N, C-alpha and C positions, 0 to 999 in steps of 0.2 A: 857829321856836318863840319865843314871847315870853319875855322875861326872867322875868316872874312865873310863867309856866308851868314854865320850867326849874327855878326855885327850889322850886315846889310839888312837882315830880317828884322832885327830890333829897331834899327833906324826907320825902316819902312813902316813898322807898326806905330812908332811914336809920331811919325809924320802923318799917318792915317788918322790917329786920334786927334791930333792938333787940328787938322782941316775939317774933320767931321764935327768936332766941337765948335769950330767957328761957324760952320753951316747951320748947326742946330742951336747956336747961341747958348751953349752949355760948356761947363768946364770939361776939358779933355779927360780928366781923372774920373769924372762921373760916368763915362761911357762904359757899357758892358757889352760883351760879344759872346755869342754862342758859336762854338767851333765844332765842325763835323769833318771827319776824315774825307779828304778829296773835294771839299767845297770851300767856297769863300766864307769868311766869318760873317755872321748875321748880327747886326746891331740890335740890341734888345733894350727894353725899358720895363723893369719889373717883370721880366720873363716873357714879355710880348715883343714881337718884332716891330721895330720902328719903321714907319712907312717912308723909307728913303732907299733908293737904289744907288749903289756906288760901286766903283771899280778903281783899282789901283794898278799902276805899272811903273817899273823902274828899269833903267838901262844905263850902265856905266856912270852912275852918279846923278843922272837926270831922273826926274819923277813926274808922273802925271796922274791926276785923279779926275774921274767923271762922276757927277752927281745928278740925280734926277728924282722927281717926286715919286715915281713908280716905274714899273716895267722892268724888262730884262735889259741890262746895260753892261757893256764891256769897253775897256780902253786898252790900247797897247802902244808903247813907244819903243823905238830902237834907234840908237845913235847911228849916224851915217858912218859907214865903214866898208872896207873891202869884205866881200863874202865869197872867198874862192870856192867854197863847197856848195854854192847856190844850186848847181845842177843836181847834185846828189840829194840835197835836202828837198828840192822840188819833186823828185821822183817819189819820195816817201810821203810828202805832205800835201802836194798840190794835185788838183784834178787834171785830166788830160787837156782840157781847154785852157787851164791856167798855165800849164807847161808850154803849150803852143804859144800863148801870149808872150811868155818870157823868152821864147826862142827867137822872137822878133827883135831882140836887143842884144848888144854885145858890150863888153868892157864896163866902163863906169855907168852907162845907161842901164845895163842889165842889173847891176847891183842896186841902183835906185829903184828900178821896177820890182826887183825881188823884195826889198825892204817895204815898199808900199803894199805889196801883196801880203807879205808876212804879217804886217801890223793889222791889216784889215781882217785876215783870217783869225789871228789870235784874239782880236777884239770881239769878233763874232763868237768864237768858241768860249770866251769868258762870259759873254752875255748868256750863252746857253748853260752856263754853270759847269762846263766841262774842261775848260782850259786846254792843256796839251793832250788830255785824254780823249778829246773829241776825235771823231772820224774825219780828219782833215781832208783826205781825198774825196770823201763822200758829199762835200758841199763845194759849190763853185761860185766865185765872185768874178765880176766883169770890171776890170780896172781901166778899160778903154773909155769908160764914161766917168764924168765928174759930177757928183760924188760917185764912188764905186757902187755897183749894184749887185745884190744877191740874186743869183739866177737859178740856182738849184740846190736842193738839200733833201734830207731824209724826210720821213713822215711827220716829224715833230715840229717842223717849221714851214711857214708859208712865205715864200720869197717877197711877196707884195707887202708884207707887214714890216720888213726890216729897212732901216735907214742907216746910212753910213756918212761920216764926215771925216775926210782925211785932212791932215794938217802937217805943217813943218814948224818946228820950234826954233827959237833964237840961236840954238847951238848946233843946228843941223839935224836935230832929231826928226825922224819920220814917225807919224802917229796916226791913229785912227780910232774913232768912237763908233760903236755899233749899238743901236737901240731899237727896241721893238715899238717905238713911238717916234713921231717926227722930231727931229733935232731942231729946236727953235733958235738956240744960240750956242756958241762955243767961245769960251773965254780962256785965253792962254795967259798964264801968269808965270813970270820968271821966279823960281824959288831958290835960285843959287845965291842971290845977294842978301 
């Protein structure tokens, strides 16, 4: 692992502890996590899982965290940027209908649509507990609607059960939250200052 990746990982874990500690009104140093290969860490208390769903995302110095009392939850953010490889990535990670949706855009609008779709798909795959290991072309999202809609997936999910909330951050980030419960509120907080 490169030194900058290690530093980013450590900063992310410290940030995660700090905000989870605030959410639970506990010192960050008292939090314990159970880690399993290929899965997000599970917050534990005395060996038992804490009934709190959370997800963390970072992109180029920006960070986002989603918290909910229960359910499957995922969040992703990506800084606004040029994505010259959008077509190649789309062929590997997006369904045919999502590729068709993106083909309706060009230039900067295509990059925006790509980042909106990418963050929604990654938030969903994190909520499933699979992240980048998920079968991304195997599920499809409809971004022509606001908020995005989950329209098809494998046997493990029911599209009617999923809720998405797309957002833009103060620094141009694209983001999305996916939750298997209705999303009642979304609070954005600038963490850079």
